[in-house]
C-alpha angles and dihedrals in degrees: 000000000000123000092261090056092046092049090048091052090046091052089049090054088056090050091049092050089050091050096050099037106027089035090061088050090055090044088056088060091050091057090042085059093054098038091102134230122353098265103044093033097050096089091054093047091050090054091048091050091050090049093052088048118143095346100056094114100017091082091069086076087080094058090047089052093051093050093048094050089047091050095047102032102037107021099166090056092046091051093048095048097043094048096041098041102032093123098062090035091053091047091051092048090051088049093053093048093045091047094052096046094043090051093052093044094051093052091053096041118103100186121083096226091053091050091051091047096050093035091055090050092049094048098044094048089048088062099040097047097061089041092058091044089053090051090054091052089049094051093052095044094049092055097250096128109077120189118271135056113310091335091142128077106272092215107029091046090073105016102068136103095271094047094047088049090050092050095049093045090050091056092045093051092048090050092049094049092047092050092050094048093047091054090060092042091052092053092050089049092053094250105127094163089054089050089054093050093051091043088062092048093048088051092050092045092050092052092048091050092046090051091048092051093051093047090046090064090075092045094053092045091057103032106029106024092166092055091044090053091049093049092048092043125032094008097044094103091056092045091052090045091052090050092049090047090050092054092046088051090054092050092048091051090052087051091046093234092151100170093050093046091053087062096044091048090053092050091046092055092043091057089052093052091048093045090068099060090039090055095051099034128168090020122084092180105027137243098026116008113085119193095250090056091050095044122110122237115300093247089055091048092049092047090050091050092051093048091047092052091050091047092050090058091059101033103043096054090048092051090048092050090049091053091048091052090048092054091049097048110112116240115244119200094206136039 
C-alpha cells in the first residue's frame, strides 16, 4: 500500500469509530425524544444520561480527526466537499453545538420548563445532525460533488433520493445502536424492565433499517448507478456480511444476549461504513477523482501518518479509559 492508501484507510477507521460511538450518542437523543412526557419518560432519560456519561461529547474527536486528515491529506476533495455541501455541513455543525449546549443546560436546570426546553433541543438536534451528515455522504457517493470550488449544485447535491436515503438510514442506524447499547446498560444497572423496553425498540429499529436498506436498492439503482454497481460488485462481500451480521443481531436480541449483540451490531454497522469506499474505489469524488490524484505530496502524507501514529498513542488509551470509567460508574436512580 502506498502512503495515500494507508492514510485513506486510517481516515476511514476514524469515520467508523465516529459511526459506532458518536452514532450511538445521537441515537440516545433519538430515544430521549420518544421517551414520552416528563413523568413517565424520566426513568428512560436518566438511563440515557447515565449511558452517555463522560464520553457524551468526546466522540466528536473522531469527526474532527476525519476532517483534519481530509484537509491535509486530500485537500482538493476537502475543498470540493466543503464548498458544495456547506449547507448541510453547517446545519450539522449547528446541530452538534446546540446538542452539546442543550445537554449541559438540561443537566444543570432545576425548573421543569427549562428541562423540557433544553431536553427538546438536545433530542431534536440529535436526530437532525446525523440526518444532515447522511445527506452529505449520499451527495458524495452519488457523484454530485465535482472537483473544484462550489462546482456542484448547492441544493441538489444534498436534496436528492440518495442523500435523503442516506440521511434516514443514518438516523435509523444511530437509533438501532443506541437501543442495543441501552439494553446492556439497563441490565448492568439492574433495570430488567428497562432492558426489555429497549430490546423491543432495538428489534423495531433493526427491522426498519433493514426495510430501508432493501428499499434503497431500487433508489440507488435509479439515482446512483455507479454506486449500485460497486455495492453489487466489488463491495458485495461486505454487503452480504452486513446482512448476515444484522440477522445474527436480531437472533441475539431475541435470546437477550445483550453483550454479544453489542459486538455484532458494531460489526454490522462497520461493514456498511466500509462498503461505501469499497464500492467507489479508487474514486474519492466519483466518477472522476481518484484518491491518488487528490492526494497531497508524499512528504505531507508521510508527515500526517507519523503525527497520527503519535497522536493515537495518546488518544486511544484516553478514550478506552473513559469508556472503562463509564462502564464502572454506578447507576443512580435520582438526580
